[in-house]
C-alpha positions, 0 to 999 in steps of 0.5 A, a space after each residue: 500500500 502506498 499513497 498512490 492507492 489513495 484518492 481524495 474521495 474515499 476513506 482508507 484504513 491502515 491496520 498496523 496491529 498496534 494502531 488502526 488509522 482511518 484517513 478520510 479523503 477531503 471529498 469523502 461523504 459522511 456515509 463513507 466516513 461512518 462505514 470506515 469508523 464502524 469497520 475500524 472499531 469492528 477490527 479493534 473489537 473482534 481482532 484486537 480485543 478492544 485494546 488497539 487505538 483507532 485514530 482518524 485523520 481528516 485529509 483536509 486537516 492533516 496538520 491537526 493529526 501530526 502524530 498519526 501523519 508521522 506514522 502514515 508517512 513512515 509506512 507509506 512514504 512521503 505524501 504527494 502534494 496532490 492525491 488522485 481525484 475521487 472516483 465514482 463509486 459506481 465505476 469503482 464497483 464495476 471495475 472491481 467486479 470485472 477484475 475478480 478472478 476465481 482460481 482452483 488449486 489442481 494437485 496433479 502427480 508431479 505438477 501442482 497448479 492453479 487453474 482458472 475456473 
């Protein structure tokens, strides 16, 4: 994962095990932000026993979350000045659907391979 994956219109979660960081794109909507928060808290509660802190960075107010931004930069590298523009949620869902491939593991005598289904 890198800053190249980020865009201004979505919400991104980075689970580092000892902290979960939610980065809200400046153009993300309140529904996306709420879903991100609920998912981060679900990960915290179900997978981390409620002990992992969840930090939220507002993409248009990153300076207000300096410590969390230091963590993001240490993991993702230097943040570019401009992020990708928002993508249509409908278009992203269509691209995701068309890019999914299903493979079946086929064990054979001397060769083992993955075959498309």
